N, C-alpha and C positions, 0 to 999 in steps of 0.2 A: 505493499500501500504506500502511496507516493508521502503520505503526510507522516508515516511512521516517525522518522528522526525527528520531525518538529513535536509530533505528541509526546515523544520519550523526554526530550529536553524540557518542554513544558509541565511533563509530570514530574521531574526531578527538582526544578525550580520551584513549583509551587509546593511541594514537600519542603524543601530548604527554607523557604519563607517562613512557613509555620514554625518549622524545627527551630530557627537561629532567631525567634524575637528575643528581645533584651529580656533577660531575667534580673530581677532585684538582687544586689549584693554581690553579683559575679563579674569580674573583669574581663572585658571583651578582649580578642587578639586583633579583630578588625571589624569593621563597620562598611556598609554599601546603604546608604539613605538610612531607612528604620530597622535593616535587619543586622544581626551582628552574629559573629565567630566567636566561640570561647575556647579556651584551653582544652576543656574536656572533651569537644568536638574534634579536636586533631590527636587525641592520645594515640589512636591506633594507625595514625597514617604513617609513623616512623618505624620503619622495621628494627626489630631487637638486635641490638649489637652495633648500630650504625654509629659511625663516629660524630663528633659534634659539629665537625663541619657538613658531613652529609645530611645529618637532622636538619641542619638550618636549610640547605638548598630544597629537601624534601618540603618541609613546612612553608617555604617560601613560594613554591611551586603550587602547592596547594592551596593557599590563600588566595593567590593570582588568578589561579583556575577559578575558584569559588566566587571571586569578586567578579570576573568577566561574566560568567553565567549569569549573575543577578544583574549586572549591567545591561546585558542582552536582552533579558526578562525586560527590564523597566523599560529599555527602548522600545520593545515590541508592543508593550502596553499602551505607550504614548502614539505610535506610529500606527499600527496595525487597527483597522476599522473595528468597530463593534460587532459587527457581522462576521469577520474573520475570526475576532476573538471567541464570540460564541461558537463559531463551529469548531474551533480548535478544544473548546471545553468539553463539547460533546464528544469529541474524538478521544480526549484524555479519559473521560468517563468511560466510554466503550472499552477502551485499550485496557484501563484498570479491569472492569468486568471479564474481558476475554481472558487476562492474565491468571483471575482467581478461578475462574470457570476450568480453565485448562488445567490448573495446579489440583484443583479438586478431582476430576476428573482421571487425570493421570494417577493419582492417590487411588483411587477406586480400581482403575484397570490393574494396577501393580497389585493390587491385594486380590483381585478376582480372576486375573488371566491364567490360564492354563500353557505353561510355557513347554510343556512337553509334546514334541511332535513325534508319532510313531511312525516306524518305518513305512508301514502299509499306507498312512495317510501322504506321506512324504512321495512314496512311489506313485500313487495315483495322480496327485499334483505333478509329477514328472512327465508321466504318461500322457496327463492333459494338455501339457502346455510343450511338449517336446521340441516344437519348432523353435522355441524362444531361448533353446539349448545347445545351438549350434555353435562349433568351436570356430573362434577366431585365429587359434596358434594351434601348432601340433604337440601332442602331449606324449609323455613317456613313463612308463614305470621301469626303473631300472637300478642297478647298484653300481658302485665302482671303489677303485681303490687307486691311488696314486703311490707307487713307489721308486726309490733310489734304482738307478739303473744296475743291473746284475746282482739282484738282492738273494740273498740266503734263502734256500729252501723254495725257490720259485716254483718249481713241480709241485710241490705241497700245496702251496697257497693257490697256485691256479686251480687245482683240483679240487680244494675245500670251495673255493670262490666260485666256480661252476655248481658245483652240486648243492651247496648251500642247504643241508640238511642243519638239525638242530646242534648238532655236534660240531658241525663246521663254523656256524654261526659263533659259537663260544671259541671256537679256536681262533678265528679271525678276529674277535672282539679282544682277546687275551694279547695278540702281538700288534693291536693297533698303533703302539706308540712308533712301530717301523714306518707307519704310512705317512706320506707327506701330508696326504688329504684322503678323506673317503666318505662315503655314505653307503650303510648297509641295509636303510630303510627302504625296500623296494616295493612297499605297498602302497606308498603315494604317487599322485600324479603331478609331474613336473613339466613345464612349459620348456620344448625344445630351445628356444632362445636363452633362457636362463642356464641350462645346463651349459651351453656355448660360452656363455659369459663367466661361469665358474670354472670350466675344465679348459685349460688353454690350448690343448691339443685339437680341441673341436674346431674344425672351419668348415668354409664353404664346400670343400672337396671331399669331406669324409662324414659331414654331417648327416646326409641320407642314410649313411648306414646305420644309424640309430633308429631309424625310422622301420627297421624289420623285427617283427616278433621273434621273441626267444633267440636273439642274435648275441653272441658273444664276440667281443673286440679288444684286441690287442694292440695297442698303438705306442710309439714312444717318440719323444724329442730328445733333444741335447742333454737334459737333465734328467727327465722320469721316465718311468715305465707306467702304462695305464691299462687297468684291466677293467671293462665293462659288460656288463651282463643286462640286456634289456628284455623285461618281462612281457610287456604289451604296449602297444601303441595306438593313439587315436589321432587321425590326421584332422587338418584344417578342413572346415564343414562337415566333420563326422558330427553325431550327436555326443555330447559331453557325457562322461561316465557318471554314473549317478552318485558315486561316492565323492566325487570331484564337485559337484554342485550341490551336495545334501546342505552344507552349512547355509548357503544362501535359499534354499528353497526351505529351509526351516525359519529362516528370518522373514521369507515372504509371507509363510501360512501364517506366524505368530502374528505379524503385523496386520494381515487380514481379519484374524479373529479380534484385535484392537480395536480396529474400526469398527466391526460388528458388535462388541462389547460396550464401546462409545455409545454406539446408537440405541442400543437397548437400555443402556443406563440412563441416558436423556429422556427417552420413552417412560421409562418408570419411575423416574422422578418428576416428571409431569403428572402422569396418573395418580401418583401418591399424593400431590400437591391439591390434585383435584378432589380427591376423595377425602382427603382432610380439610377441605373449604381452605384452603391456602391459595388457591390460583381460580379465577373466576372470570368468565368472559361476559360482559353485559350484551344483551342485545340492543 
């Protein structure tokens, strides 16, 4: 809404004007016309542990900002037409009402929302909206290790890396200090471009080799030896795997529930008000 910045400023200044009226027996630190700022109002402005010089700078900046806002408000009240001031006053009141209503509904939603999305529900949503889940990037599930050139027990490492049974995982974890870098979690989907960014040996000439399912690669450069095992692949424009978009689907489903719950709560609140004679429309 185009008036929102003005509404917020006017709301802040109206509150400030009421809050900073002069109190008897209290020494002010600044004044703008009939509005005063007191020491107690700036106690929390200075961060704990700040030096005397920094504290002075922070306080002076706060006072100047406070004064400028009030002076702008005074100028607005003098120069804006009564019609425009009334319009802003209505908008300020509406803005306040909206803030309170939103906070109240959010509290009710948080208390009542079911945030658990069952797998069956997520799968139904996925199937019903499958065209929305086409990939813009190539994805792979893979594992890799980066070793120094000519490592000890390379044949054993390769065998266990390719076989990758439970005992092999434990073995590779136990010798991982030998690896320059590695990732053995081959159940997650990763964008191919990110793989190319993380593993220097991957380039435009060999990147497509990673797009072959159940493919083993052994590559080396002048410094390192790389072992890579691809488990699965999804190409650009394929449908995204369910486990890749599950988190996004959960958020969408929960947000849909929130919107439906808000609508239900608004209707219930209105019905209760009518039932208890708190809300009535006159003919």
